[in-house]
Backbone as numpy.savetxt, mean C-alpha at the origin, in Angstrom:
# Nx Ny Nz CAx CAy CAz Cx Cy Cz
-2.09 16.83 21.40 -1.21 17.07 20.20 -2.69 18.11 19.70
-2.52 19.64 19.83 -3.34 20.45 19.49 -3.39 20.66 18.32
-4.12 20.93 17.59 -4.77 20.98 15.97 -5.02 22.67 16.01
-4.31 22.66 15.27 -4.92 24.45 14.50 -6.72 24.62 13.69
-7.23 24.92 14.07 -8.49 25.48 13.21 -8.39 25.56 11.32
-7.46 26.91 11.41 -7.19 27.17 10.04 -7.12 25.57 9.15
-5.92 24.52 10.08 -5.56 23.47 9.35 -5.73 22.08 9.54
-7.06 21.57 10.42 -8.07 21.06 10.68 -9.24 21.58 8.84
-9.12 22.95 9.67 -10.47 23.54 7.69 -9.60 22.65 6.66
-8.34 22.98 6.32 -7.28 22.73 5.67 -7.68 21.34 5.04
-7.81 20.37 6.18 -7.82 18.69 6.02 -9.05 18.06 5.93
-10.15 19.34 6.09 -11.39 18.58 6.21 -12.68 19.61 5.40
-12.69 20.37 4.09 -12.82 21.50 3.32 -14.58 20.59 3.54
-14.80 19.38 3.52 -16.16 19.37 3.67 -17.32 18.87 4.67
-15.95 19.54 5.60 -16.51 18.88 7.10 -16.74 17.25 7.37
-16.28 16.58 6.85 -15.43 15.39 7.48 -14.73 15.13 7.23
-13.67 14.03 7.44 -12.92 13.43 6.97 -12.68 12.19 6.28
-12.73 12.08 5.29 -12.50 11.65 3.30 -11.26 11.00 3.97
-10.85 9.53 4.45 -10.14 9.55 4.06 -10.12 8.32 2.62
-9.33 8.08 1.97 -9.25 6.73 1.06 -8.71 5.67 1.22
-8.74 4.31 1.52 -8.73 3.17 1.91 -8.71 2.46 0.31
-7.07 1.48 0.59 -6.69 0.63 -0.59 -6.92 -0.97 -0.25
-7.97 -2.12 -0.51 -8.16 -2.92 -0.51 -7.43 -3.42 -1.32
-6.29 -3.21 -1.99 -5.63 -3.72 -2.91 -4.51 -4.51 -2.10
-4.08 -4.08 -0.83 -3.04 -4.12 -0.17 -3.46 -4.72 1.55
-3.78 -6.27 0.94 -3.85 -6.90 2.24 -4.16 -7.35 3.49
-2.33 -6.16 3.53 -1.54 -5.80 4.76 -2.60 -4.66 5.58
-2.77 -3.90 4.79 -3.29 -2.60 5.54 -4.80 -2.14 5.23
-5.54 -3.30 5.12 -6.92 -3.19 4.46 -7.67 -4.04 3.81
-8.88 -4.61 4.30 -9.93 -6.07 4.38 -10.82 -5.63 3.77
-11.86 -6.65 3.67 -12.92 -6.24 3.62 -14.40 -7.56 4.48
-14.43 -7.01 5.69 -15.42 -7.83 6.02 -16.56 -9.01 4.95
-16.63 -10.15 4.49 -17.40 -10.67 3.48 -18.76 -10.99 4.25
-18.98 -10.96 5.36 -20.49 -10.58 5.51 -21.39 -9.72 6.00
-20.34 -8.50 6.28 -20.85 -6.85 6.35 -20.72 -6.01 5.13
-19.04 -6.35 4.87 -18.59 -5.60 3.74 -18.04 -4.71 3.81
-17.54 -4.36 4.96 -16.59 -2.96 5.55 -15.47 -3.08 5.82
-15.10 -2.23 5.73 -13.59 -2.26 5.54 -12.99 -2.16 6.75
-11.84 -3.38 7.10 -11.02 -3.34 8.46 -9.42 -3.65 8.21
-9.05 -3.28 9.21 -7.34 -2.99 9.18 -7.02 -1.88 9.20
-5.30 -2.27 9.18 -4.43 -0.80 9.81 -4.71 0.66 9.23
-4.95 1.25 7.36 -5.33 2.09 7.29 -6.81 3.13 8.07
-8.04 2.16 8.92 -9.19 1.88 9.04 -8.87 2.48 10.44
-8.08 1.66 11.19 -8.07 2.17 12.60 -7.28 3.78 12.54
-5.92 4.04 11.42 -5.49 5.11 12.18 -5.80 6.75 11.02
-7.04 5.79 10.30 -8.01 6.92 9.80 -9.18 7.36 10.82
-9.83 6.19 11.84 -10.91 6.67 13.00 -9.85 7.44 13.72
-8.39 7.62 13.95 -7.86 7.87 15.23 -7.57 9.30 14.82
-7.16 9.65 13.43 -6.79 11.20 13.11 -7.96 11.70 12.53
-9.23 11.18 12.60 -10.56 11.49 12.46 -10.72 12.18 13.47
-10.76 11.20 14.60 -10.75 11.96 16.50 -10.02 12.91 17.25
-8.71 13.14 16.31 -7.87 14.20 16.72 -8.38 15.50 16.01
-8.81 15.22 14.98 -9.54 16.92 14.32 -11.35 16.71 14.68
-11.90 15.79 15.82 -12.66 16.06 16.44 -14.06 16.11 14.70
-13.33 15.23 14.04 -15.13 15.10 12.48 -15.24 14.12 12.86
-16.37 13.30 11.94 -17.37 12.60 11.10 -15.78 12.12 10.06
-15.77 10.15 9.92 -14.83 9.79 8.93 -15.62 9.70 8.22
-15.61 9.65 6.67 -15.99 8.94 5.70 -15.01 8.05 5.16
-14.97 6.71 4.71 -14.64 6.17 4.12 -14.11 6.48 2.60
-13.65 6.67 1.26 -13.62 6.06 0.69 -12.61 4.42 -0.05
-13.41 3.87 -0.91 -13.08 2.42 -0.74 -12.90 2.34 -1.82
-11.87 2.08 -2.22 -11.44 1.44 -3.82 -10.57 0.51 -4.12
-9.86 -0.57 -5.04 -9.66 -1.79 -4.97 -8.47 -1.55 -5.30
-7.92 -0.50 -5.81 -6.50 -0.49 -6.32 -5.67 0.36 -5.62
-4.47 0.34 -5.51 -3.56 1.77 -4.99 -3.54 3.12 -6.26
-3.76 2.42 -7.44 -3.90 3.82 -8.28 -5.15 4.49 -8.39
-6.03 4.65 -8.19 -7.24 4.86 -7.66 -7.77 5.35 -6.18
-7.08 4.84 -5.54 -6.84 5.45 -3.95 -5.82 6.44 -4.15
-5.29 6.85 -4.97 -3.93 8.20 -4.95 -4.66 9.03 -5.87
-5.14 8.37 -7.12 -5.99 9.95 -8.13 -6.94 10.39 -6.95
-7.60 10.01 -6.08 -9.25 10.65 -5.70 -8.09 11.39 -4.40
-7.17 11.28 -3.55 -6.78 12.12 -3.15 -6.03 13.42 -4.41
-5.45 12.73 -5.13 -4.56 14.09 -6.12 -6.12 14.92 -6.71
-7.25 14.36 -6.69 -7.58 15.49 -7.15 -9.33 15.87 -6.08
-8.76 15.82 -5.06 -9.44 15.66 -3.64 -10.60 15.20 -3.98
-11.30 14.21 -3.93 -12.13 13.53 -3.79 -12.38 13.14 -2.35
-11.22 12.69 -2.01 -10.88 12.76 -0.85 -9.69 12.81 -0.28
-9.08 13.64 1.10 -8.57 14.30 2.33 -7.51 13.36 2.34
-7.02 12.37 2.29 -5.49 11.57 2.94 -6.09 10.56 2.18
-4.73 9.50 2.52 -4.52 8.46 2.35 -3.49 7.78 2.58
-3.35 6.67 2.49 -2.62 5.56 2.53 -1.55 4.83 1.49
-0.39 5.23 1.51 0.18 4.80 0.26 1.47 4.75 0.50
1.90 4.01 -0.55 3.82 3.26 -0.72 4.42 4.69 -0.99
5.14 4.94 -0.84 6.00 6.24 -0.92 6.44 6.30 -2.46
6.66 7.19 -3.35 7.20 6.51 -4.67 7.17 8.25 -5.03
8.15 8.27 -5.71 8.23 9.67 -6.51 7.70 10.13 -7.37
6.88 8.71 -8.18 5.78 9.14 -9.54 4.91 9.78 -8.55
4.34 9.55 -7.28 2.68 10.19 -6.73 2.94 11.41 -5.53
4.56 11.25 -5.67 5.05 12.67 -5.13 4.96 13.43 -6.09
4.29 14.20 -7.07 3.91 14.76 -7.70 3.05 15.59 -7.52
2.17 15.31 -7.11 0.93 15.80 -6.42 0.84 15.22 -4.77
1.51 14.19 -4.61 0.71 13.40 -2.89 2.15 14.16 -2.14
2.34 14.41 -1.17 3.33 15.57 -0.08 2.73 13.84 1.21
3.76 13.40 1.28 4.00 11.86 2.43 4.41 12.23 3.70
4.20 11.57 4.42 4.61 11.51 6.11 5.50 10.90 6.27
6.34 10.78 6.77 7.41 9.66 7.12 6.29 7.86 7.04
7.36 7.25 6.67 6.63 6.19 6.45 6.42 5.12 7.85
5.24 4.55 8.12 4.64 3.89 9.73 4.94 2.47 9.73
5.27 2.13 8.28 5.40 0.77 8.25 6.22 -0.23 6.86
6.72 -0.45 7.19 7.75 -1.49 6.16 7.07 -2.50 5.67
6.76 -3.01 4.21 6.58 -3.76 3.60 7.32 -4.21 2.47
7.42 -6.03 2.52 8.86 -6.56 1.47 8.24 -6.77 0.49
8.54 -6.42 -1.20 8.54 -6.92 -2.09 8.99 -8.03 -2.97
8.44 -9.11 -3.74 8.76 -10.55 -3.81 8.78 -11.08 -4.51
9.18 -11.60 -5.79 8.85 -12.49 -6.87 8.50 -13.69 -6.86
7.67 -14.32 -6.90 7.16 -15.88 -6.85 7.21 -16.14 -8.72
7.01 -17.54 -8.59 7.43 -18.20 -9.90 7.20 -19.37 -9.43
6.91 -20.40 -10.54 6.29 -21.65 -10.37 7.96 -22.56 -9.67
7.01 -23.56 -8.98 8.37 -24.45 -8.42 9.40 -25.19 -9.34
9.13 -25.28 -10.75 11.24 -25.79 -11.89 10.57 -24.75 -12.01
10.04 -23.29 -12.40 10.94 -22.33 -12.76 12.97 -22.80 -12.38
13.47 -22.05 -13.57 14.93 -21.75 -13.73 15.42 -20.35 -12.74
14.28 -19.92 -12.81 14.55 -18.26 -11.85 15.24 -18.32 -10.69
16.18 -18.48 -9.79 16.12 -18.81 -8.80 16.53 -17.47 -8.26
17.13 -16.18 -8.94 17.70 -15.43 -8.39 16.57 -13.73 -9.58
17.01 -13.00 -8.53 16.23 -11.60 -8.56 16.84 -11.25 -10.11
17.80 -11.76 -9.62 18.39 -11.31 -11.25 18.37 -12.08 -12.62
17.59 -13.06 -12.32 17.63 -13.99 -13.23 16.08 -13.85 -14.17
14.80 -12.97 -12.26 13.89 -12.36 -13.34 13.69 -11.48 -14.39
15.33 -10.66 -14.40 14.89 -9.63 -15.25 15.52 -9.59 -16.61
15.08 -11.05 -17.48 15.29 -11.62 -18.84 14.37 -11.17 -20.14
15.44 -11.65 -20.95 14.55 -9.89 -21.90 13.13 -11.16 -22.48
12.79 -12.63 -22.37 12.37 -13.68 -22.41 11.45 -13.78 -21.41
11.41 -12.95 -20.57 10.41 -12.90 -19.31 9.28 -12.36 -18.96
7.82 -12.38 -18.78 6.90 -11.64 -18.32 6.70 -11.63 -16.46
6.71 -9.99 -16.05 6.30 -10.13 -14.71 5.30 -10.09 -14.64
4.69 -10.41 -13.76 3.33 -9.30 -14.14 3.28 -8.53 -12.21
2.32 -7.26 -12.36 2.25 -6.24 -11.33 0.54 -6.92 -11.15
0.42 -6.10 -10.11 -0.68 -4.91 -10.20 -0.52 -3.47 -10.32
-1.45 -3.06 -11.75 -1.78 -2.19 -12.23 -1.46 -1.08 -10.92
-0.13 -0.18 -11.05 -0.56 0.89 -10.34 0.06 1.07 -9.24
0.12 -0.08 -8.81 0.96 -0.17 -7.23 2.68 0.32 -7.38
2.67 -0.26 -5.80 3.66 0.68 -5.82 4.97 0.13 -6.90
4.99 -1.42 -6.47 5.83 -2.13 -7.22 5.70 -2.05 -8.95
4.73 -1.75 -9.17 4.67 -1.78 -10.83 5.55 -0.21 -11.41
5.16 0.84 -10.43 5.69 1.75 -10.57 7.08 1.87 -10.27
7.74 1.12 -9.43 9.57 0.59 -8.81 10.15 0.00 -10.35
9.19 -1.08 -10.05 10.09 -2.23 -11.32 9.72 -1.41 -12.84
8.90 -1.29 -13.32 8.90 -0.16 -14.43 10.51 1.00 -14.04
10.57 1.28 -13.42 11.76 2.08 -13.49 13.04 0.76 -13.52
13.19 0.15 -12.89 13.93 -0.52 -12.18 14.15 -1.74 -13.53
13.42 -3.00 -14.53 13.61 -3.84 -15.24 14.20 -2.52 -16.33
14.95 -3.75 -16.71 16.15 -3.63 -18.62 15.62 -3.99 -19.15
14.72 -5.35 -18.62 15.04 -6.34 -20.06 13.58 -7.23 -19.57
13.42 -7.56 -19.11 11.97 -7.82 -18.59 11.17 -6.91 -18.35
10.01 -8.08 -19.84 8.08 -7.30 -20.38 7.64 -7.11 -18.89
7.16 -6.66 -18.64 6.22 -5.96 -17.43 3.76 -6.60 -17.98
3.85 -7.22 -17.15 2.18 -7.34 -17.22 1.43 -7.13 -16.18
0.94 -6.15 -16.48 -0.65 -5.49 -15.53 -1.81 -6.72 -15.22
-1.58 -7.11 -14.09 -3.09 -7.67 -13.90 -4.18 -6.13 -13.32
-5.42 -6.32 -13.40 -6.22 -4.89 -12.99 -6.13 -4.75 -11.71
-4.94 -6.01 -10.54 -5.53 -5.31 -9.42 -4.49 -6.08 -8.53
-3.85 -5.56 -7.60 -2.76 -6.71 -6.61 -3.31 -7.92 -6.18
-4.41 -8.19 -5.58 -5.08 -9.71 -5.31 -5.01 -10.16 -6.96
-5.00 -9.78 -8.01 -5.12 -10.87 -9.19 -4.05 -11.41 -9.59
-3.10 -10.96 -9.01 -1.46 -11.35 -9.49 -0.90 -12.20 -9.80
-1.30 -13.37 -9.09 -1.13 -14.96 -8.81 -2.17 -15.53 -10.52
-2.89 -15.24 -10.15 -4.59 -15.45 -11.52 -3.39 -14.86 -12.40
-3.30 -13.65 -12.80 -3.63 -13.33 -14.11 -2.10 -14.29 -14.45
-1.16 -14.50 -12.82 0.31 -15.41 -13.83 0.52 -16.54 -14.27
-1.38 -17.45 -13.71 -0.71 -18.09 -14.08 -1.78 -18.96 -15.19
-3.19 -18.28 -15.39 -3.18 -18.13 -16.14 -3.01 -17.68 -17.93
-2.29 -16.82 -18.21 -1.17 -16.54 -18.90 0.04 -17.09 -18.98
0.04 -18.24 -18.47 1.23 -18.45 -17.98 2.76 -17.77 -18.59
2.42 -16.73 -17.17 3.59 -15.18 -17.71 4.76 -15.90 -16.51
6.43 -15.28 -16.72 7.24 -16.27 -15.92 7.43 -15.94 -14.72
7.24 -14.56 -14.35 7.33 -14.42 -13.20 6.53 -13.24 -12.55
5.51 -13.29 -11.12 4.30 -12.74 -10.13 5.37 -11.79 -9.21
5.21 -10.30 -9.43 5.28 -9.67 -8.07 4.30 -9.04 -6.99
5.25 -9.17 -6.16 4.19 -8.07 -5.59 4.44 -8.21 -3.65
3.44 -8.01 -2.80 3.68 -8.02 -1.54 4.05 -9.13 -1.28
4.96 -9.96 0.01 5.19 -11.21 0.08 4.11 -11.49 0.77
3.52 -11.14 2.02 2.21 -12.03 2.18 1.32 -12.13 1.37
0.89 -11.56 0.61 -0.22 -12.12 -0.61 0.59 -12.97 -1.10
1.73 -13.07 -1.65 2.11 -14.10 -2.75 2.05 -15.52 -1.55
2.63 -15.24 -1.15 2.81 -16.18 0.03 1.29 -17.35 0.63
0.23 -16.27 -0.18 -1.50 -16.86 1.57 -1.75 -17.03 -0.96
-1.56 -17.20 -1.91 -1.89 -17.37 -3.00 -1.00 -18.45 -3.55
0.29 -19.15 -2.51 1.19 -19.52 -3.29 1.01 -20.63 -2.22
0.03 -20.61 -0.87 -0.55 -22.04 -0.44 -1.87 -22.87 -0.06
-2.68 -21.53 -1.83 -3.70 -22.35 -2.25 -3.42 -23.53 -3.22
-1.88 -23.52 -4.11 -1.85 -24.78 -4.37 0.07 -25.37 -3.89
-0.17 -25.27 -3.02 0.94 -26.40 -3.01 1.67 -27.49 -3.50
3.18 -26.85 -3.27 4.54 -27.84 -3.94 4.04 -27.23 -6.20
3.49 -26.11 -5.95 3.04 -25.68 -7.55 3.89 -24.09 -7.86
3.78 -23.76 -6.17 4.22 -22.60 -6.68 5.87 -22.02 -4.99
6.47 -20.85 -5.88 7.49 -20.32 -4.91 8.26 -19.22 -4.54
8.19 -18.75 -3.86 9.14 -17.32 -3.64 10.63 -17.46 -3.81
11.15 -16.43 -4.34 12.18 -16.18 -4.52 13.19 -15.54 -3.22
14.96 -15.88 -2.47 14.55 -15.87 -1.71 14.73 -15.06 -1.29
14.91 -13.89 -1.81 15.53 -12.75 -1.21 14.65 -11.96 -1.42
13.78 -9.64 -1.68 13.18 -9.08 -1.40 14.00 -8.54 -2.75
13.05 -7.55 -3.37 13.25 -6.78 -4.64 12.72 -6.03 -4.00
12.33 -5.03 -3.34 12.15 -3.74 -2.92 11.59 -3.43 -1.34
11.98 -1.94 -0.86 10.82 -2.58 0.45 10.14 -1.14 0.33
8.75 -1.94 0.72 7.99 -0.89 0.60 7.27 -0.15 1.54
7.07 1.14 1.56 7.55 2.44 2.69 6.18 3.11 2.67
5.71 2.20 3.75 4.38 2.59 3.37 3.58 4.25 4.38
3.03 5.39 4.03 2.74 6.14 4.77 1.60 6.38 4.82
1.63 8.15 4.84 0.13 9.01 4.80 0.36 9.65 3.86
-0.65 10.40 2.94 -0.09 11.06 2.73 -1.77 12.26 1.77
-1.14 13.65 1.73 -2.45 14.60 1.36 -2.51 15.04 0.32
-2.55 15.27 -0.36 -2.68 16.41 -1.56 -1.47 17.63 -1.20
-1.00 18.38 -2.20 0.36 19.08 -1.56 -0.88 20.22 -1.98
-1.45 20.44 -2.52 -2.42 21.86 -2.03 -2.91 21.98 -1.78
-3.32 21.44 0.01 -3.70 21.00 1.07 -2.92 22.04 1.80
-1.58 22.58 1.50 -0.89 23.08 2.26 0.32 22.89 3.44
1.14 22.96 3.72 1.99 22.65 4.36 1.88 22.34 5.57
1.31 23.90 6.50 0.66 23.14 7.50 0.18 21.71 7.77
-1.01 21.96 6.58 -1.19 20.32 7.07 -0.89 19.08 6.66
-0.19 19.22 5.79 1.32 18.13 5.95 2.23 17.71 7.19
2.27 18.91 7.57 3.20 18.34 8.60 2.52 18.37 10.27
1.00 18.71 10.04 0.16 17.08 11.40 -0.26 16.51 10.67
-0.06 16.14 9.74 -0.36 14.91 9.59 0.93 13.37 9.70
1.86 14.73 9.62 3.25 13.73 9.40 3.83 13.45 11.50
3.10 14.73 11.50 3.18 14.63 13.70 2.41 13.62 13.93
1.18 13.36 13.73 -0.29 12.23 13.57 0.81 10.91 12.98
0.97 11.16 12.81 1.54 9.23 12.00 3.04 9.09 13.33
4.07 9.95 13.15 4.34 9.43 13.66 3.98 9.82 15.35
3.64 9.93 15.65 2.75 10.02 17.09 2.00 8.38 17.22
1.88 8.28 16.13 0.65 6.72 16.21 2.29 5.60 15.97
3.89 6.21 15.49 4.28 4.67 15.92 5.06 5.03 17.47
5.59 6.07 17.80 5.88 6.55 19.57 4.87 5.62 20.24
3.53 5.90 20.45 3.20 5.15 21.60 2.33 4.28 21.01
2.89 3.09 19.93 2.90 1.84 19.86 1.25 1.21 19.30
0.92 2.56 18.56 -0.67 2.13 18.08 -0.66 1.23 17.21
0.41 1.93 16.08 0.44 0.85 14.50 1.17 -0.48 14.83
1.53 -0.63 16.04 2.03 -2.42 16.48 1.22 -3.01 17.24
0.28 -2.40 17.65 -0.39 -2.48 18.72 -2.50 -3.56 17.18
-1.70 -2.65 16.24 -3.23 -2.68 15.27 -2.68 -3.61 14.27
-1.28 -3.68 13.95 -1.03 -5.16 13.32 -1.40 -6.01 14.07
-0.83 -6.00 15.13 -1.26 -7.26 16.10 -2.21 -7.91 16.23
-3.71 -7.08 16.50 -4.93 -6.72 17.00 -5.04 -7.31 15.08
-4.95 -7.52 13.83 -5.07 -8.23 12.91 -4.53 -9.34 12.60
-3.96 -9.65 13.33 -3.60 -10.65 12.17 -2.63 -10.34 11.91
-1.60 -8.96 11.44 -0.40 -9.00 10.18 0.88 -9.68 10.65
1.28 -10.31 10.20 3.04 -10.74 9.94 3.76 -10.45 8.93
5.17 -10.57 9.51 5.92 -10.33 7.76 6.14 -8.41 7.99
5.19 -7.54 8.49 5.12 -5.73 8.47 5.71 -5.49 9.60
6.76 -4.55 9.18 7.47 -4.29 10.22 7.23 -2.16 9.72
7.02 -2.15 11.88 7.16 -0.85 11.92 7.63 -0.59 11.74
7.41 1.20 11.21 9.16 1.81 10.43 9.19 2.90 12.01
10.91 3.08 12.20 11.62 3.73 12.43 10.64 5.48 12.77
10.46 5.28 14.20 10.59 7.25 14.41 10.53 7.82 13.85
9.85 8.69 12.66 10.88 9.60 12.91 11.86 10.08 10.92
């Protein structure tokens, strides 16, 4: 993959490649409890892209997707890893998705909520991570239920329990892990409410050539098996590699 120097310069105006990393999605990024260093699929892809550009990588780490998106929109970071969403698309240009993740609802085991339609009722409060892909999606899609926003996605189940809310929404794997901490108390509904299309993104101000370069890279990472190998290496299950193209 030959990269024109003008495109590389557009992607690295500071001389480094600044990657915006969201630790709020454990499918893609986590933090080593011993060293504090981030690791995961996002970091693997960021390292590979920096190598393509032959520049030093700088990780700019955030605890929520909203902050991560804002950093790229404001050009405090050069690119990031985001769920595709039309609201974010006002300032961010996305690659084709490289990973597909499912969004699910979680309720208490004795809840009368059995289907996704049951969740969207006037007397129900649905807890989401503030600024997350499923927050943006459900803000548009829910017609009757009230949305309650937890400060971060990993805090959704805790907020759901502390405030005695009716429904929690989030990434399936995160909800499953949280539910496993209290066996017999919580359950996931049987069907997803959305597919989260995880892509790479860059500020539209960087130009079409820079967007095309990032998109080609993301496609290459799918075709060569890099994404699948990274998911396997980090022990990630339940996430699907997106079809190439």
